[in-house]
ZAMARGU-4260 file (C-alpha; in steps of 0.2 Angstrom, whole numbers, plus 5000, padded with zeros to 4 digits):
<rodrens>
0) 5000/5001/5000 | 5006/5018/4997 | 5008/5029/5014 | 5001/5045/5014 | 5007/5061/5022
5) 4998/5060/5039 | 4999/5066/5057 | 5008/5053/5068 | 5002/5061/5084 | 4985/5063/5092
10) 4980/5071/5108 | 4964/5071/5119 | 4957/5079/5134 | 4951/5066/5146 | 4934/5069/5155
15) 4932/5056/5168 | 4922/5046/5155 | 4932/5042/5140 | 4941/5026/5139 | 4943/5024/5122
20) 4953/5035/5110 | 4956/5032/5092 | 4971/5035/5080 | 4970/5035/5061 | 4990/5032/5057
25) 4997/5015/5052 | 5006/5004/5064 | 5013/4987/5062 | 5010/4980/5077 | 5003/4987/5096
30) 5021/4989/5100 | 5023/5003/5089 | 5014/5017/5100 | 5019/5027/5114 | 5003/5033/5125
35) 5007/5048/5137 | 4997/5056/5151 | 5001/5074/5155 | 4994/5081/5172 | 4987/5099/5175
40) 5006/5104/5179 | 5013/5098/5164 | 5020/5082/5170 | 5021/5068/5159 | 5020/5048/5162
45) 5021/5036/5148 | 5009/5023/5152 | 5014/5004/5149 | 5006/4992/5136 | 4995/4979/5145
50) 4996/4987/5162 | 4989/5004/5158 | 4982/5003/5142 | 4976/4989/5125 | 4977/4992/5107
55) 4966/4986/5095 | 4967/4988/5077 | 4953/4994/5063 | 4945/4979/5055 | 4959/4966/5063
60) 4974/4975/5057 | 4983/4992/5061 | 4983/4997/5043 | 4970/5011/5046 | 4975/5015/5065
65) 4967/5008/5079 | 4960/5012/5096 | 4968/5013/5113 | 4960/5009/5128 | 4965/5013/5146
70) 4963/5001/5160 | 4969/4999/5178 | 4971/4983/5189 | 4958/4985/5201 | 4958/4970/5213
75) 4968/4958/5201 | 4956/4962/5186 | 4961/4974/5172 | 4946/4986/5171 | 4942/5001/5160
80) 4949/5016/5167 | 4945/5033/5163 | 4956/5048/5168 | 4950/5064/5175 | 4947/5081/5167
85) 4964/5087/5174 | 4972/5076/5162 | 4977/5074/5143 | 4981/5058/5133 | 4993/5059/5118
90) 4994/5044/5107 | 5010/5045/5095 | 5019/5034/5082 | 5035/5026/5091 | 5042/5013/5080
95) 5059/5006/5084 | 5073/5014/5073 | 5078/4998/5064 | 5075/4989/5046 | 5069/4970/5050
100) 5067/4963/5033 | 5081/4952/5027 | 5081/4950/5008 | 5092/4935/5004 | 5104/4937/4989
105) 5097/4926/4973 | 5083/4921/4983 | 5065/4922/4980 | 5056/4938/4977 | 5042/4944/4990
110) 5033/4962/4984 | 5024/4961/5002 | 5041/4959/5011 | 5049/4975/5001 | 5031/4985/5003
115) 5031/4981/5021 | 5050/4987/5022 | 5046/5003/5013 | 5031/5006/5023 | 5042/5004/5039
120) 5055/5016/5033 | 5044/5029/5028 | 5035/5028/5045 | 5050/5031/5054 | 5054/5046/5043
125) 5036/5054/5047 | 5041/5050/5065 | 5057/5058/5064 | 5050/5074/5056 | 5036/5074/5069
130) 5050/5076/5082 | 5060/5089/5072 | 5044/5099/5070 | 5043/5102/5088 | 5063/5108/5090
135) 5069/5124/5090 | 5075/5128/5072 | 5082/5146/5062 | 5070/5153/5049 | 5073/5147/5032
140) 5081/5162/5026 | 5094/5163/5039 | 5112/5162/5039 | 5116/5155/5055 | 5124/5137/5054
145) 5133/5126/5068 | 5126/5133/5082 | 5129/5123/5096 | 5120/5122/5114 | 5133/5125/5129
150) 5132/5112/5142 | 5118/5118/5156 | 5124/5125/5172 | 5110/5127/5187 | 5102/5143/5189
155) 5110/5152/5175 | 5103/5157/5158 | 5106/5154/5139 | 5110/5171/5129 | 5120/5176/5113
160) 5138/5178/5118 | 5145/5197/5114 | 5152/5192/5097 | 5134/5187/5091 | 5139/5171/5084
165) 5135/5159/5097 | 5126/5153/5111 | 5132/5155/5130 | 5127/5152/5148 | 5123/5169/5155
170) 5127/5175/5173 | 5114/5175/5189 | 5114/5193/5191 | 5100/5205/5183 | 5108/5217/5170
175) 5097/5232/5171 | 5094/5247/5161 | 5086/5261/5173 | 5080/5269/5158 | 5068/5254/5153
180) 5062/5248/5172 | 5043/5247/5172 | 5034/5257/5182 | 5018/5246/5181 | 5012/5236/5196
185) 5016/5218/5193 | 5002/5211/5205 | 4997/5192/5199 | 5012/5196/5185 | 5026/5198/5197
190) 5035/5183/5191 | 5033/5186/5173 | 5050/5193/5170 | 5065/5188/5183 | 5080/5196/5174
195) 5075/5215/5178 | 5074/5224/5193 | 5058/5231/5198 | 5054/5248/5201 | 5051/5257/5218
200) 5031/5258/5214 | 5031/5238/5209 | 5039/5232/5224 | 5029/5245/5235 | 5012/5238/5226
205) 5016/5219/5229 | 5020/5222/5247 | 5003/5231/5248 | 4994/5215/5240 | 5005/5203/5250
210) 5002/5213/5268 | 4984/5217/5263 | 4986/5236/5263 | 4998/5239/5277 | 5011/5248/5268
215) 5015/5265/5275 | 5017/5280/5264 | 5029/5289/5277 | 5044/5298/5271 | 5060/5287/5268
220) 5077/5292/5267 | 5073/5310/5263 | 5063/5303/5248 | 5045/5295/5250 | 5044/5278/5243
225) 5033/5282/5229 | 5044/5298/5224 | 5054/5290/5212 | 5045/5277/5200 | 5059/5273/5189
230) 5073/5269/5200 | 5075/5252/5209 | 5079/5252/5227 | 5093/5248/5235 | 5093/5229/5246
235) 5094/5239/5260 | 5079/5250/5257 | 5068/5235/5254 | 5076/5226/5269 | 5071/5243/5281
240) 5054/5246/5273 | 5049/5227/5276 | 5056/5229/5295 | 5046/5245/5296 | 5030/5237/5291
245) 5031/5221/5301 | 5038/5229/5317 | 5051/5216/5318 | 5071/5214/5313 | 5073/5203/5298
250) 5087/5189/5299 | 5103/5192/5292 | 5104/5173/5287 | 5112/5170/5270 | 5100/5173/5256
255) 5102/5166/5238 | 5121/5165/5243 | 5121/5182/5248 | 5118/5189/5264 | 5102/5202/5262
260) 5114/5216/5269 | 5130/5211/5260 | 5126/5223/5244 | 5117/5240/5247 | 5120/5248/5230
265) 5113/5234/5218 | 5096/5229/5215 | 5088/5212/5220 | 5078/5202/5206 | 5061/5203/5207
270) 5060/5185/5213 | 5071/5188/5227 | 5062/5200/5235 | 5046/5193/5231 | 5051/5178/5241
275) 5057/5189/5255 | 5041/5198/5256 | 5031/5180/5256 | 5042/5175/5269 | 5035/5189/5281
280) 5018/5189/5275 | 5012/5175/5287 | 5014/5190/5302 | 5007/5204/5292 | 4991/5199/5285
285) 4996/5185/5273 | 4988/5171/5268 | 4992/5152/5265 | 4995/5155/5245 | 4989/5144/5231
290) 4986/5124/5232 | 5002/5115/5227 | 5000/5099/5219 | 5013/5086/5225 | 5015/5068/5218
295) 5022/5055/5233 | 5038/5048/5228 | 5047/5036/5241 | 5032/5039/5252 | 5038/5057/5254
300) 5035/5075/5248 | 5045/5089/5247 | 5039/5107/5251 | 5044/5125/5249 | 5045/5137/5263
305) 5030/5145/5255 | 5020/5130/5250 | 5006/5127/5264 | 4990/5119/5255 | 4994/5103/5246
310) 4985/5093/5234 | 4991/5075/5234 | 4992/5061/5222 | 5000/5044/5221 | 5016/5038/5212
315) 5011/5033/5197 | 4993/5038/5199 | 4990/5024/5211 | 4986/5022/5230 | 5001/5027/5241
320) 5007/5030/5259 | 5014/5046/5266 | 5027/5045/5278 | 5038/5062/5278 | 5038/5079/5273
325) 5055/5087/5267 | 5061/5104/5262 | 5065/5110/5245 | 5083/5109/5243 | 5087/5098/5258
330) 5085/5100/5276 | 5069/5102/5287 | 5055/5116/5287 | 5054/5128/5300 | 5045/5125/5317
335) 5027/5132/5315 | 5026/5128/5297 | 5009/5124/5294 | 5004/5111/5280 | 4985/5106/5275
340) 4985/5090/5266 | 4971/5086/5253 | 4967/5075/5238 | 4971/5080/5220 | 4954/5084/5210
345) 4948/5068/5202 | 4957/5057/5214 | 4951/5040/5212 | 4961/5029/5225 | 4968/5032/5242
350) 4981/5041/5249 | 4986/5036/5268 | 4995/5047/5280 | 5003/5035/5292 | 5006/5038/5311
355) 5026/5038/5311 | 5041/5046/5320 | 5039/5060/5307 | 5021/5063/5306 | 5013/5061/5324
360) 4995/5060/5321 | 4980/5052/5331 | 4976/5038/5320 | 4981/5032/5302 | 4971/5044/5290
365) 4965/5041/5273 | 4961/5053/5258 | 4951/5046/5245 | 4945/5063/5237 | 4949/5082/5234
370) 4938/5086/5250 | 4946/5075/5264 | 4960/5086/5273 | 4972/5083/5287 | 4981/5099/5295
375) 4998/5097/5302 | 5010/5108/5309 | 5030/5107/5311 | 5037/5106/5328 | 5055/5107/5323
380) 5067/5093/5315 | 5055/5088/5302 | 5042/5082/5313 | 5024/5087/5311 | 5009/5084/5323
385) 4991/5084/5319 | 4979/5098/5323 | 4963/5094/5314 | 4955/5082/5301 | 4939/5081/5291
390) 4934/5067/5279 | 4921/5075/5268 | 4919/5063/5252
</rodrens>
């Protein structure tokens, strides 16, 4: 048969009802496709044939595609399983890059064998073309050639070098043009640009959002905080302003590898200021922030100091136990850190919170919906004690 130009990937949005998903591109066996589930955070999970899905061809073969059916082992029986609306399913061509036909010299000629060999190589070309279509490319009229990506270095960014003929890893310090600093309040888009220092008004407005309108307009160092809108504040200016708001001294513990006080004439990045304000927000009208989605890994979850409300899902999207809570980057969360654990939307299996040396709870607690919750508080050294629980499924 001939092979027409065709899509080799199809994507579906799940709805908690669908279990069958059609594809129309040709494959040679059920092993020639990959099925990927993507959650609302963009995390991808490659499903396993037979264990997580089955494949059936059209009219008994895969010449015109087939149907992927999602399944799950429930009490030892493979049962149709519908993924919730928090997920997308992608079906794509995934043929092994090999030529399996052996044409014997001076042997009999089989047109079917030659055609199958040709079809397979054509499908491999289509598969590679789909992958290249998702890669970064220069435009067709570009003169750029032989541009290579540098090795990645943590916490740095890729930029064009000073000669304009290659890429390199940039520094971690913001490069600021004072004439181009925005005066617009960032609000919910505070994280939108991380490599430009904010104006004084932007920092001031963001603090008012976090501190619920508690920022003072009193004169500051002979210049009102709002007096200059196009110049970024020094680190000490921001630090002293926060101390004024919360009525307490801010710790001088190292912050982003440099103590907050060490450099007084360089503006901090937006994220550095934002993180410091969020740290203080808990004592000045802040709230517990947005819901963080966490997948249990090796019976534990890792939280940042700003994460308090946590929607849990099991590793591999199956029933799982939680026995420990650790801190992002290592170590333990601070004493007084409040955590509300709940189920992720669409949770269809049990998450068990165990009573142990790290999680001191009254009895084992089971979460099997997004409305079940247990509230814990850290008392130091990675130990959490139970404050309250609620089963609302």
